[in-house]
C-alpha positions as CSV (number, residue, x, y, z in Angstrom):
1,M,32.4,1.2,-13.7
2,E,32.4,2.8,-10.2
3,A,29.0,4.4,-10.8
4,F,27.4,1.0,-11.7
5,L,28.9,-0.8,-8.5
6,E,27.8,2.2,-6.4
7,E,24.2,1.9,-7.8
8,A,24.3,-1.7,-7.0
9,R,25.7,-1.4,-3.5
10,R,23.0,1.2,-2.8
11,L,20.3,-1.1,-4.0
12,L,21.3,-4.0,-2.4
13,A,21.6,-2.0,0.9
14,E,18.3,-1.2,0.7
15,L,17.1,-4.8,0.2
16,V,19.4,-6.3,3.1
17,A,17.9,-3.7,5.4
18,L,14.5,-5.4,5.2
19,P,14.7,-8.5,7.5
20,T,12.5,-10.6,5.4
21,V,12.9,-13.9,7.4
22,S,10.3,-16.3,6.1
23,A,10.8,-18.6,9.1
24,E,9.4,-15.8,11.3
25,G,7.1,-14.1,9.0
26,R,9.2,-10.9,9.4
27,A,8.8,-8.0,6.9
28,L,7.7,-10.2,3.9
29,R,5.0,-8.0,2.6
30,E,7.4,-4.8,2.9
31,G,10.1,-6.7,0.8
32,A,7.7,-7.8,-1.7
33,A,6.4,-4.2,-2.3
34,R,10.1,-3.1,-2.5
35,V,11.3,-5.7,-5.1
36,A,8.2,-4.7,-7.0
37,E,9.3,-1.0,-7.0
38,V,12.7,-2.1,-8.2
39,L,11.5,-4.0,-10.9
40,E,9.0,-1.2,-11.8
41,G,12.1,1.0,-12.1
42,L,13.5,-1.1,-14.8
43,G,10.2,-0.3,-16.9
44,L,8.4,-3.6,-16.0
45,E,4.8,-3.9,-14.9
46,A,4.9,-5.4,-11.5
47,A,2.2,-7.0,-9.4
48,L,1.9,-8.7,-6.1
49,H,-0.1,-11.9,-6.5
50,E,-1.8,-12.8,-3.3
51,G,-3.1,-16.2,-1.8
52,Y,-0.1,-18.3,-2.0
53,G,1.6,-17.4,1.3
54,P,3.6,-14.2,1.3
55,P,3.0,-12.2,-2.0
56,V,4.6,-13.4,-5.1
57,V,6.1,-10.7,-7.0
58,F,5.4,-11.0,-10.9
59,A,6.8,-8.5,-13.3
60,E,6.9,-8.6,-16.9
61,G,7.8,-6.1,-19.9
62,G,10.2,-5.3,-22.7
63,V,10.2,-6.4,-26.4
64,G,11.3,-9.3,-28.5
65,E,10.1,-12.5,-29.9
66,R,11.8,-14.5,-27.2
67,T,11.0,-14.3,-23.2
68,L,13.4,-15.1,-20.6
69,L,12.0,-15.8,-17.0
70,F,13.9,-15.0,-13.8
71,Y,13.5,-16.9,-10.7
72,N,14.4,-15.5,-7.3
73,H,13.2,-15.1,-3.8
74,Y,13.3,-12.1,-1.5
75,D,12.9,-14.0,1.9
76,V,16.2,-15.1,3.8
77,Q,17.3,-17.3,6.5
78,P,17.2,-16.1,10.2
79,P,20.3,-14.4,11.3
80,D,21.0,-16.3,14.4
81,P,23.3,-16.8,16.1
82,L,23.9,-13.0,16.2
83,R,27.0,-12.9,18.5
84,L,28.8,-14.7,15.7
85,W,28.2,-11.8,13.2
86,A,31.3,-9.3,12.8
87,T,28.8,-6.8,11.2
88,A,25.1,-6.1,11.7
89,P,23.4,-8.7,9.6
90,F,20.6,-6.2,8.4
91,A,22.8,-3.4,7.5
92,L,25.0,-4.0,4.3
93,T,28.7,-3.5,5.1
94,E,31.5,-3.1,2.7
95,R,35.0,-4.3,3.9
96,D,37.7,-6.6,2.4
97,G,36.6,-6.4,-1.1
98,A,33.0,-7.8,0.0
99,W,29.4,-6.8,0.7
100,W,28.3,-8.4,4.1
101,G,24.7,-8.8,5.2
102,R,21.8,-11.2,5.5
103,G,20.8,-12.0,1.9
104,A,23.8,-10.4,0.4
105,H,24.3,-13.5,-1.6
106,D,21.1,-15.7,-1.1
107,D,19.3,-14.3,-2.6
108,K,19.1,-10.4,-2.8
109,G,22.6,-10.0,-4.1
110,E,21.4,-12.4,-7.1
111,L,18.4,-10.5,-7.7
112,V,20.4,-7.1,-7.7
113,A,22.7,-8.8,-10.1
114,R,19.9,-9.2,-12.7
115,V,18.7,-6.1,-12.3
116,M,22.0,-4.5,-13.0
117,A,22.5,-6.9,-16.0
118,L,19.3,-5.5,-17.5
119,K,20.0,-1.8,-16.7
120,L,23.5,-2.5,-18.7
121,F,21.6,-4.2,-21.5
122,K,19.3,-1.2,-22.0
123,E,22.0,1.3,-21.8
124,R,23.9,-0.7,-24.3
125,H,21.3,-1.6,-26.8
126,G,18.5,1.1,-26.3
127,F,15.6,-1.2,-25.3
128,L,14.7,-3.6,-22.7
129,P,14.2,-7.4,-23.8
130,R,11.3,-9.5,-23.0
131,V,11.8,-10.7,-19.6
132,K,9.5,-11.9,-16.5
133,F,10.2,-12.1,-12.8
134,V,8.8,-14.5,-10.3
135,V,10.3,-13.4,-6.7
136,E,8.7,-15.4,-4.0
137,G,8.9,-15.1,-0.3
138,E,9.0,-18.6,0.9
139,E,12.0,-20.5,-0.6
140,E,13.8,-20.5,2.9
141,V,11.0,-22.6,4.3
142,G,10.7,-25.2,1.3
143,S,8.4,-23.0,-1.0
144,P,5.2,-24.7,0.1
145,H,2.8,-22.7,-2.1
146,L,4.9,-22.3,-5.4
147,E,3.9,-25.3,-7.1
148,A,0.4,-24.3,-6.8
149,Y,1.3,-21.0,-8.1
150,V,2.9,-22.2,-11.1
151,A,0.3,-24.5,-11.8
152,D,-2.5,-21.9,-11.6
153,K,-0.4,-19.1,-13.4
154,R,1.2,-21.1,-16.1
155,D,-0.1,-19.3,-19.0
156,L,1.1,-16.2,-17.5
157,L,4.4,-17.5,-16.7
158,Q,5.3,-19.2,-20.2
159,A,8.8,-18.4,-21.3
160,D,11.4,-20.1,-23.6
161,A,14.0,-20.4,-20.9
162,I,14.4,-19.9,-17.2
163,L,17.3,-18.2,-15.4
164,W,17.4,-19.8,-11.7
165,E,18.5,-18.0,-8.8
166,A,22.2,-18.8,-7.9
167,G,25.4,-19.8,-8.9
168,G,29.1,-18.3,-9.1
169,V,32.6,-19.9,-9.0
170,D,34.1,-22.7,-7.4
171,A,36.9,-23.0,-4.7
172,Q,39.6,-22.7,-7.7
173,G,37.7,-19.7,-9.2
174,R,36.2,-21.5,-11.9
175,P,32.8,-20.1,-13.0
176,Y,29.9,-23.0,-12.8
177,L,26.5,-23.4,-13.9
178,Y,24.0,-26.0,-13.2
179,A,20.9,-27.3,-14.8
180,G,19.1,-29.1,-12.1
181,L,18.3,-29.5,-8.2
182,K,17.8,-32.5,-6.0
183,G,14.3,-33.0,-4.4
184,I,13.9,-33.4,-0.5
185,V,11.5,-34.7,2.0
186,A,12.1,-34.2,5.7
187,L,10.8,-36.4,8.5
188,E,10.7,-37.3,12.0
189,L,11.0,-40.6,13.6
190,R,9.6,-41.0,17.3
191,V,9.7,-43.8,19.7
192,R,8.0,-44.0,23.1
193,T,8.4,-47.0,25.5
194,A,6.9,-45.5,28.7
195,A,4.4,-43.2,29.8
196,F,7.2,-41.2,31.8
197,D,11.2,-41.1,32.4
198,L,12.0,-44.0,34.5
199,H,15.0,-44.5,36.8
200,S,17.6,-46.2,34.9
201,S,17.6,-49.2,37.2
202,Y,14.5,-50.4,35.1
203,G,16.6,-50.7,32.1
204,A,17.1,-54.4,33.2
205,V,13.3,-55.0,32.2
206,V,12.1,-52.2,30.1
207,E,12.9,-51.3,26.6
208,N,15.0,-48.0,26.1
209,P,13.7,-45.9,23.1
210,I,17.1,-44.7,22.4
211,Y,18.1,-48.3,21.6
212,R,15.0,-48.8,19.4
213,L,15.4,-45.7,17.5
214,A,19.2,-46.5,17.1
215,R,18.5,-49.7,15.6
216,A,15.4,-48.2,13.4
217,L,18.0,-45.6,11.9
218,A,21.0,-48.0,11.4
219,S,18.4,-50.2,9.1
220,L,18.0,-47.2,6.7
221,R,21.4,-47.4,5.1
222,D,24.5,-49.4,4.9
223,E,28.1,-48.7,5.8
224,E,28.8,-47.1,2.3
225,G,25.7,-44.8,2.6
226,R,23.4,-46.6,0.3
227,V,19.7,-46.5,1.2
228,L,18.4,-50.0,2.3
229,I,14.6,-49.2,1.9
230,P,13.0,-51.5,-0.5
231,G,11.8,-49.5,-3.7
232,F,13.7,-46.6,-2.8
233,Y,15.8,-46.4,-6.1
234,D,12.9,-47.8,-8.3
235,R,12.1,-44.6,-9.8
236,V,16.0,-43.2,-10.1
237,R,16.3,-42.2,-13.8
238,P,19.3,-43.6,-15.4
239,L,22.0,-40.9,-16.6
240,T,21.9,-40.2,-20.1
241,P,25.5,-40.6,-22.0
242,L,25.6,-36.6,-22.2
243,E,25.0,-36.5,-18.5
244,R,27.7,-39.0,-17.9
245,E,29.9,-37.1,-20.1
246,V,29.3,-33.8,-18.1
247,L,30.0,-35.3,-15.0
248,A,33.2,-36.8,-15.9
249,E,34.3,-33.0,-16.8
250,I,33.5,-32.1,-13.4
251,P,37.0,-31.3,-11.6
252,D,37.9,-33.6,-8.5
253,E,37.6,-31.5,-5.4
254,S,37.4,-34.5,-3.4
255,E,40.7,-34.2,-1.6
256,A,40.3,-30.3,-1.0
257,L,36.7,-30.8,0.4
258,K,38.2,-33.7,2.7
259,E,40.7,-31.2,4.2
260,A,38.2,-28.2,4.4
261,F,35.6,-30.3,6.1
262,G,38.2,-32.0,8.6
263,V,36.8,-35.5,7.7
264,G,39.1,-38.5,7.3
265,G,37.6,-39.7,4.2
266,F,34.3,-40.1,2.2
267,L,31.3,-42.8,2.5
268,G,32.7,-46.0,0.3
269,G,36.0,-44.1,0.0
270,A,34.5,-42.2,-3.0
271,R,36.8,-40.0,-4.8
272,G,37.1,-38.3,-8.3
273,L,34.2,-39.3,-10.5
274,E,32.6,-41.6,-8.0
275,F,32.4,-38.8,-5.6
276,N,31.0,-36.4,-8.0
277,R,28.6,-39.0,-9.2
278,R,27.3,-39.7,-5.6
279,L,27.0,-36.0,-4.5
280,Y,25.4,-34.5,-7.7
281,T,23.4,-37.4,-9.0
282,E,22.5,-39.9,-6.3
283,P,19.9,-39.8,-3.7
284,C,20.7,-40.2,0.0
285,V,19.4,-40.3,3.6
286,N,20.9,-38.0,6.2
287,F,20.2,-37.9,9.9
288,N,20.1,-34.3,11.1
289,G,19.4,-34.8,14.7
290,V,18.8,-37.4,17.5
291,H,17.2,-36.1,20.8
292,A,16.5,-38.0,23.8
293,G,17.3,-38.3,27.5
294,Y,19.7,-36.4,29.6
295,G,22.3,-34.4,27.8
296,G,23.5,-32.0,30.5
297,P,26.7,-31.9,32.6
298,G,27.6,-34.8,34.8
299,S,25.5,-37.9,34.9
300,K,21.5,-38.5,35.3
301,T,20.8,-42.0,35.8
302,V,17.5,-41.8,33.8
303,L,15.7,-44.3,31.1
304,P,14.0,-41.9,29.0
305,A,10.5,-42.5,27.8
306,E,10.8,-41.3,24.5
307,A,13.3,-40.5,21.5
308,L,13.2,-38.8,18.3
309,A,15.3,-38.2,15.4
310,K,15.0,-35.7,12.4
311,L,16.2,-36.9,8.9
312,D,15.9,-35.9,5.2
313,F,16.2,-37.8,1.9
314,R,17.7,-36.1,-0.9
315,L,16.1,-37.1,-4.1
316,V,17.2,-37.3,-7.9
317,P,14.6,-37.6,-11.0
318,D,12.2,-39.4,-10.9
319,Q,11.7,-40.0,-7.4
320,D,8.5,-38.8,-5.6
321,P,8.8,-37.0,-2.1
322,E,5.2,-38.1,-1.6
323,E,6.0,-41.7,-2.1
324,I,9.2,-42.0,0.2
325,P,7.1,-41.7,3.6
326,A,5.2,-44.7,2.7
327,L,8.0,-46.6,1.7
328,L,9.9,-45.9,4.8
329,R,6.9,-47.1,6.9
330,A,6.6,-50.2,5.0
331,H,10.4,-51.0,5.7
332,L,10.2,-50.1,9.2
333,E,7.1,-52.3,9.7
334,A,8.9,-55.3,7.8
335,Q,12.1,-54.9,10.3
336,G,9.8,-55.2,13.2
337,F,9.8,-51.4,14.0
338,H,6.0,-51.2,14.3
339,D,6.3,-49.0,17.4
340,V,8.5,-46.2,15.4
341,E,6.3,-43.2,14.2
342,V,6.8,-41.6,11.1
343,Q,5.9,-37.8,10.4
344,V,6.4,-35.7,7.6
345,L,7.7,-32.3,8.5
346,E,6.9,-30.4,5.7
347,K,5.9,-30.6,1.9
348,G,8.7,-32.1,0.0
349,E,10.1,-30.7,-3.2
350,R,10.5,-33.0,-6.4
351,P,14.0,-33.1,-8.0
352,A,14.3,-31.6,-11.4
353,R,17.0,-31.5,-14.2
354,S,16.9,-29.8,-17.6
355,D,17.9,-31.5,-20.7
356,L,21.6,-30.6,-21.1
357,A,21.3,-31.0,-24.7
358,H,19.1,-28.0,-24.9
359,P,20.5,-24.8,-26.7
360,F,19.9,-22.7,-23.7
361,V,22.3,-24.6,-21.5
362,K,25.2,-24.3,-24.1
363,L,24.2,-20.5,-24.5
364,A,24.6,-19.9,-20.6
365,R,27.8,-21.8,-20.7
366,E,29.2,-19.8,-23.5
367,A,28.2,-16.6,-21.7
368,L,30.1,-17.6,-18.6
369,E,33.3,-18.4,-20.3
370,E,33.3,-15.1,-22.3
371,A,32.8,-13.2,-19.3
372,F,35.2,-14.9,-17.0
373,G,37.7,-16.1,-19.6
374,A,37.9,-19.5,-18.4
375,R,36.3,-22.8,-18.9
376,A,32.9,-23.0,-17.0
377,V,31.9,-26.0,-15.1
378,L,28.5,-27.6,-15.9
379,Y,26.8,-29.4,-13.1
380,P,24.0,-31.7,-14.3
381,S,22.3,-31.0,-10.8
382,M,23.5,-29.3,-7.6
383,A,23.7,-31.3,-4.4
384,G,21.0,-29.0,-2.9
385,S,17.3,-28.8,-3.3
386,G,14.9,-26.0,-4.4
387,P,11.7,-25.5,-6.1
388,M,12.5,-25.7,-9.8
389,Y,10.4,-28.9,-10.6
390,P,7.2,-26.7,-11.0
391,F,8.8,-24.6,-13.6
392,L,10.3,-27.3,-15.7
393,H,7.1,-29.4,-15.5
394,H,4.5,-26.8,-16.1
395,L,6.4,-24.3,-18.5
396,K,8.2,-26.9,-20.4
397,A,11.1,-24.9,-20.5
398,P,14.8,-25.5,-19.5
399,A,16.2,-23.9,-16.4
400,V,20.0,-23.0,-15.6
401,G,21.5,-21.5,-12.6
402,L,24.7,-19.1,-12.6
403,G,25.1,-16.0,-10.5
404,V,27.4,-14.2,-8.2
405,G,28.6,-16.4,-5.2
406,Y,31.6,-18.4,-4.1
407,P,31.9,-21.3,-1.6
408,G,33.1,-19.0,1.0
409,S,29.9,-16.9,0.8
410,R,28.6,-18.4,4.1
411,V,25.2,-18.9,2.8
412,H,22.6,-19.5,5.6
413,S,25.6,-18.8,8.3
414,P,26.6,-15.7,10.1
415,N,28.7,-13.3,8.2
416,E,27.2,-13.9,4.8
417,H,28.8,-12.0,1.9
418,I,29.7,-11.9,-1.8
419,R,33.0,-10.7,-3.1
420,I,32.6,-7.4,-5.2
421,R,34.6,-8.8,-8.0
422,D,32.5,-12.0,-8.1
423,F,29.4,-9.6,-8.3
424,E,30.7,-7.6,-11.1
425,R,32.1,-10.6,-13.5
426,G,28.7,-12.5,-12.4
427,V,26.7,-9.4,-14.0
428,R,29.0,-9.4,-16.9
429,A,28.1,-13.1,-17.6
430,I,24.3,-12.6,-17.1
431,L,24.5,-9.4,-19.7
432,R,26.6,-11.5,-22.0
433,L,23.7,-14.2,-21.8
434,L,21.0,-11.8,-22.5
435,E,23.1,-10.8,-25.6
436,L,23.4,-14.1,-26.9
437,F,19.7,-15.0,-26.0
438,F,18.0,-12.0,-27.5
439,L,20.6,-10.7,-30.2
440,G,22.5,-13.9,-31.3
441,R,25.7,-12.2,-30.7
């Protein structure tokens, strides 16, 4: 076991050392090339597919009648702010029973876990099962080219099931898996009421853009968080009886999260089943930031000329991210906000959810429970977003996410890390899933 963990640590250290920050375009080609070498070291044939943003690493090989496709990404978030890191972000450090570094969990640690599980499978059973890998380099910036890639390569990517990029244990140490992700569309609202900033005395006769923007934002949702845009919920797919059953089995962490977040309560007083239903299966609007006027020390008596807000909509099946901006514009105009400009900031992602009754979902849950010796929590969808939809839509195969993280992994934050014991058990769970999927035992 020590040799196994040392090999994993060395491999993860090599990948973490490459600053593959997609938001800045850093080291992406080098990262793709190194991932291809790692997969070739497993005995797979790997290639860099060009023409879809940074190179997409595709690899395939092994034997068997069934095929399992792994989805991962080699890009990472920027390390900023650097002053908050206790260790160098691009130098893997082992301390306190954990591996620290940017990408240690998201998503290089997850990729290494899959590689190690396949190595263990080959050592134990004498052959490599039939697998494919898609490892992209734009996940952290919304995967703008991935849908076109999957559509173009659908025949090459065909598989019986898909193992998604991440997972782990919850705050109580319970293993979990998920069968879907929310969609997202990010927008900006902008209001201009003057050619330039004015003296605040003109506030008696000139409209203030902050007031206009605040009223526009307030019109988008009610006090409990329900979106007020007409037509917004029209495409929301009703939950199936099985989805409702699974949702009711999710442990109630609302009180623990309330304390951890330092909030007085949740919208609408949600707790228990209602909290989980909203968080995992309901769409919402969120205001990311509002920018206008003066925010420095002291006072500046100014009437700003312009105000803007950034917001995102989290979506659930079968909402369409391309439809949301048009619904928003129609709502604002109907409310008299003809002066509020709506700009889409980036290509949105569609929501996706696998059929919870599919045998692969049951198999993945069984593998987790055998590896951890505890009941696994199944989430119909996670609260976050990702590019799962093109795979489900074009490949017609189920996708399930399980992995090696925990809530304190600090994904996207300084001091990102994974606990070594979670990594080890996550690898064992993936290994067991491979055995159940390919060998039936």
